[in-house]
Rosetta silent file (secondary structure, phi, psi, omega in degrees, C-alpha in Angstrom):
SEQUENCE: QVQLVESGGGLVQAGTSLRLSCAASGLIWNNYAMAWFRQAPGKEREFVAAVSWSAGSTYYADSVKGRFTISRDNAKSTVDLQMNSLKVEDTAVYFCAADRSYSGNFQIRARRYDYWGQGTQVTVSS
SCORE:     score description
SCORE:     0.000 S_00000001
   1 L     0.000  125.069 -179.097    8.238  -18.767    0.768 S_00000001
   2 L   -80.121  134.142  175.047    6.428  -15.480    1.307 S_00000001
   3 E  -133.907  134.049  170.583    5.381  -13.579   -1.777 S_00000001
   4 E  -121.735  122.954 -175.302    3.652  -10.226   -2.118 S_00000001
   5 E  -124.412  114.495  179.011    2.739   -9.355   -5.686 S_00000001
   6 E   -88.166  153.696  175.234    1.426   -5.910   -6.593 S_00000001
   7 E  -152.626  166.249  173.632   -0.587   -5.087   -9.675 S_00000001
   8 L   103.936   -3.750  179.452   -2.678   -2.271  -11.098 S_00000001
   9 L   -69.702  170.499  178.818   -0.107    0.437  -11.684 S_00000001
  10 E   168.331 -171.333  178.614   -0.022    2.525  -14.820 S_00000001
  11 E  -104.817  121.907 -179.587    0.006    5.927  -16.451 S_00000001
  12 E  -135.244  165.564  177.202   -2.998    8.131  -15.681 S_00000001
  13 E   -89.873  152.780  177.029   -3.920   11.794  -15.838 S_00000001
  14 L   -57.179  140.705  179.558   -4.162   14.018  -12.804 S_00000001
  15 L    92.763  -10.296 -179.725   -7.587   13.989  -11.227 S_00000001
  16 L   -96.552 -173.225 -174.351   -8.392   10.427  -12.214 S_00000001
  17 L  -122.892  159.041  176.900   -8.388    7.206  -10.199 S_00000001
  18 E  -152.400  146.176  178.732   -6.392    3.998  -10.019 S_00000001
  19 E  -122.342  122.603  175.772   -6.714    0.869   -7.921 S_00000001
  20 E   -98.549  149.653  176.686   -3.710   -1.137   -6.819 S_00000001
  21 E  -133.921  149.194  177.976   -3.893   -4.677   -5.541 S_00000001
  22 E  -133.264  123.804  179.180   -1.440   -6.864   -3.643 S_00000001
  23 E  -107.034  131.307 -176.683   -1.817  -10.626   -3.430 S_00000001
  24 E  -110.641  148.102  173.252   -0.046  -12.514   -0.655 S_00000001
  25 E  -149.043  156.971  175.903    1.014  -16.114   -0.352 S_00000001
  26 L    82.007    7.248  176.304    3.190  -18.149    1.966 S_00000001
  27 L  -134.954  163.112  176.480    2.268  -16.375    5.183 S_00000001
  28 L   -81.176   95.313 -166.459   -0.437  -16.606    7.827 S_00000001
  29 H   -53.357  -44.739 -173.635   -2.394  -13.709    6.394 S_00000001
  30 H   -73.579   -1.612  176.543   -4.459  -12.856    9.454 S_00000001
  31 H   -90.068   -3.820 -170.495   -1.314  -12.414   11.570 S_00000001
  32 L  -121.163  134.682  160.936   -0.202   -9.380    9.617 S_00000001
  33 E   -76.876  149.656 -178.647   -1.114   -5.747    9.351 S_00000001
  34 E  -122.162  149.497 -177.411   -0.652   -4.622    5.761 S_00000001
  35 E  -143.958  161.751  169.043    0.536   -1.341    4.368 S_00000001
  36 E  -116.064  135.942  173.125    1.314    0.531    1.188 S_00000001
  37 E  -122.666  167.109  173.966    4.465    2.576    0.787 S_00000001
  38 E  -143.700  155.724  179.238    5.741    4.547   -2.184 S_00000001
  39 E  -141.795  117.820  176.476    9.087    5.718   -3.434 S_00000001
  40 L   -91.335  157.730 -179.494    9.669    8.481   -5.936 S_00000001
  41 L   -56.017  129.858  177.622   12.998    8.843   -7.788 S_00000001
  42 L    78.160    4.915 -177.971   15.667   10.274   -5.518 S_00000001
  43 L  -121.352  161.744  177.215   13.460   10.107   -2.440 S_00000001
  44 L   -75.077  157.753  175.903   13.140    7.803    0.528 S_00000001
  45 L   -68.213  132.213 -176.586   10.398    5.226    0.721 S_00000001
  46 E  -124.795  146.986  179.022    7.419    6.779    2.467 S_00000001
  47 E   -67.566  140.432  177.131    4.399    5.409    4.245 S_00000001
  48 E  -115.535  -55.728 -175.921    1.054    5.771    2.478 S_00000001
  49 E  -161.293  155.846  177.791   -1.576    3.732    4.313 S_00000001
  50 E  -143.539  156.518  178.848   -2.013    0.718    6.584 S_00000001
  51 E  -138.928  139.648 -179.835   -4.811   -1.615    7.648 S_00000001
  52 L   -70.614  168.176 -177.459   -5.020   -3.897   10.661 S_00000001
  53 L   -61.771  -32.193 -178.833   -5.307   -7.656   10.324 S_00000001
  54 L   -86.305   -7.030 -174.000   -9.037   -7.487   11.051 S_00000001
  55 L    69.310   10.769 -179.901   -9.547   -4.534    8.680 S_00000001
  56 L   -82.158  -17.542 -179.486  -11.101   -2.749   11.634 S_00000001
  57 L  -131.347  142.059  175.614   -8.465   -0.029   11.758 S_00000001
  58 E  -135.520  162.164 -179.448   -6.773    2.018    9.082 S_00000001
  59 E  -150.219  139.398 -175.339   -4.198    4.789    9.054 S_00000001
  60 E  -130.328  148.751  168.339   -3.178    7.214    6.325 S_00000001
  61 L   -68.062  147.671 -179.037   -0.413    9.636    5.594 S_00000001
  62 L   -57.824  -32.608 -175.377   -1.667   13.215    5.627 S_00000001
  63 L   -68.191  -18.166 -178.074   -0.733   13.594    1.971 S_00000001
  64 L  -119.712   -5.226 -176.798   -3.281   10.985    0.865 S_00000001
  65 L   -59.084  131.027 -179.223   -5.957   11.257    3.542 S_00000001
  66 L    89.048  -12.911  178.765   -9.385   11.709    1.980 S_00000001
  67 L  -113.292  -35.760 -177.448   -8.163   10.611   -1.457 S_00000001
  68 E  -107.264  148.510  175.946   -6.839    7.068   -0.904 S_00000001
  69 E  -134.016  125.647  176.293   -8.594    4.118    0.707 S_00000001
  70 E   -99.303  141.598  178.175   -6.903    0.932    1.861 S_00000001
  71 E  -148.776  160.122  178.013   -8.881   -2.284    2.198 S_00000001
  72 E  -138.864  150.492  176.963   -8.195   -5.967    2.576 S_00000001
  73 E  -117.909  103.713 -174.784   -9.996   -9.173    1.730 S_00000001
  74 L   -73.316  -17.026  175.634   -9.004  -11.791    4.259 S_00000001
  75 L   -76.053  -28.983 -177.211  -10.688  -14.560    2.283 S_00000001
  76 L  -106.157   -5.668 -176.551   -8.487  -13.835   -0.729 S_00000001
  77 L    57.531   48.826  178.188   -5.338  -12.633    1.095 S_00000001
  78 E  -128.539  152.594  173.624   -5.323   -9.389   -0.829 S_00000001
  79 E  -132.017  132.190 -176.873   -4.927   -5.760    0.093 S_00000001
  80 E  -114.155  157.588  172.499   -6.033   -2.950   -2.216 S_00000001
  81 E  -131.770  107.779  175.775   -5.333    0.742   -2.468 S_00000001
  82 E   -87.161  121.191 -176.302   -8.011    2.826   -4.138 S_00000001
  83 E  -116.553  115.015  179.479   -6.458    6.094   -5.260 S_00000001
  84 L  -112.382  162.329  177.545   -8.769    8.929   -6.251 S_00000001
  85 L    49.129   49.851 -175.206   -8.078   12.515   -7.305 S_00000001
  86 L   -63.577  145.964  179.659   -4.542   11.592   -8.234 S_00000001
  87 L  -118.838  159.339  178.758   -1.916   14.314   -8.335 S_00000001
  88 H   -56.697  -36.584 -177.890    1.353   14.543  -10.208 S_00000001
  89 H   -72.444   -4.142  173.369    3.157   14.281   -6.876 S_00000001
  90 H   -82.698   -6.969  179.182    1.628   10.821   -6.334 S_00000001
  91 L   -60.121  124.948 -177.130    3.954    9.506   -9.036 S_00000001
  92 E  -178.650  171.867  165.733    6.100    6.764   -7.517 S_00000001
  93 E   -88.987  128.882 -177.838    6.693    3.054   -7.296 S_00000001
  94 E  -104.358  132.319 -177.963    4.128    1.657   -4.882 S_00000001
  95 E  -120.795  141.026  167.582    4.975   -1.267   -2.608 S_00000001
  96 E   -98.408  153.149 -175.026    2.842   -3.383   -0.350 S_00000001
  97 E  -146.207  153.148 -177.658    4.343   -4.583    2.921 S_00000001
  98 E  -119.691  134.871 -178.729    3.443   -6.914    5.787 S_00000001
  99 E  -118.676  112.358 -178.834    3.966   -6.218    9.498 S_00000001
 100 L   -78.525  -21.986 -170.787    3.977   -9.202   11.829 S_00000001
 101 L   -93.984    6.000 -177.489    4.435   -7.146   14.988 S_00000001
 102 L   -58.022  130.428  178.427    1.283   -5.038   14.767 S_00000001
 103 L  -141.939   29.429  177.570   -0.403   -4.750   18.154 S_00000001
 104 L   121.935  -21.429  178.147   -2.563   -1.688   17.791 S_00000001
 105 L  -115.173  121.233 -179.225   -0.055    0.934   16.640 S_00000001
 106 L   -73.114  142.971  177.104    0.679    1.194   12.949 S_00000001
 107 L   -93.756  132.586  177.492    4.306    1.427   11.857 S_00000001
 108 L  -108.475   -3.396  177.719    5.208    4.148    9.395 S_00000001
 109 L   -93.549  129.796 -174.218    8.903    3.299    9.140 S_00000001
 110 H   -58.889  -35.416 -174.696    9.735    0.934    6.320 S_00000001
 111 H   -68.086  -10.809 -179.827   12.352   -0.962    8.304 S_00000001
 112 H   -86.747   -3.658 -177.415    9.673   -2.234   10.690 S_00000001
 113 L   -96.118  145.153 -171.498    7.991   -4.288    7.983 S_00000001
 114 L   -88.850  -37.240 -176.118    8.843   -7.929    7.476 S_00000001
 115 E  -134.777  149.430 -176.688    7.960   -8.617    3.861 S_00000001
 116 E  -136.086  148.841  169.841    7.766   -6.532    0.711 S_00000001
 117 L   -84.842 -179.224 -176.537    6.462   -6.815   -2.790 S_00000001
 118 L   -87.049  -13.855  177.491    8.463   -5.880   -5.868 S_00000001
 119 L    96.592  153.610  175.656    6.506   -2.689   -6.490 S_00000001
 120 E  -137.003  135.939 -174.782    4.282   -1.322   -9.223 S_00000001
 121 E   -80.777  131.177  171.504    4.840    1.973  -11.039 S_00000001
 122 E  -120.292  122.600  178.233    2.219    4.712  -10.842 S_00000001
 123 E  -122.875  123.847 -179.555    2.760    7.723  -13.077 S_00000001
 124 E  -112.101  119.895 -179.105    0.400   10.680  -12.945 S_00000001
 125 E   -99.247  153.864 -178.458    0.644   13.173  -15.773 S_00000001
 126 L   -86.869    0.000    0.000   -0.575   16.760  -15.712 S_00000001
């Protein structure tokens, strides 16, 4: 049984930092590209960042480029999202997701991902 479990969310002030982590089990970790998505109330789930299985390639949404960093530890089967210079508009539930079909092009559509975590709430106050 595949499980993705996010942690690290919370309430922070604008301009500060937060680090999210996602721990995976039940899958062949190195076969999957990993990504973070987020969903704010009343909005669709949107792509945030992705990392290839080897961690050699990453891709970011324009809205977080230069502020967020995605990384993975293949020895621990974890993927992290370091979020710096947080803005109020970053407030959302953040989900990690696994893509089995990655072959060099990152997917930004949620429906292309095979497995999802339950999400962790990030709230940024002004």
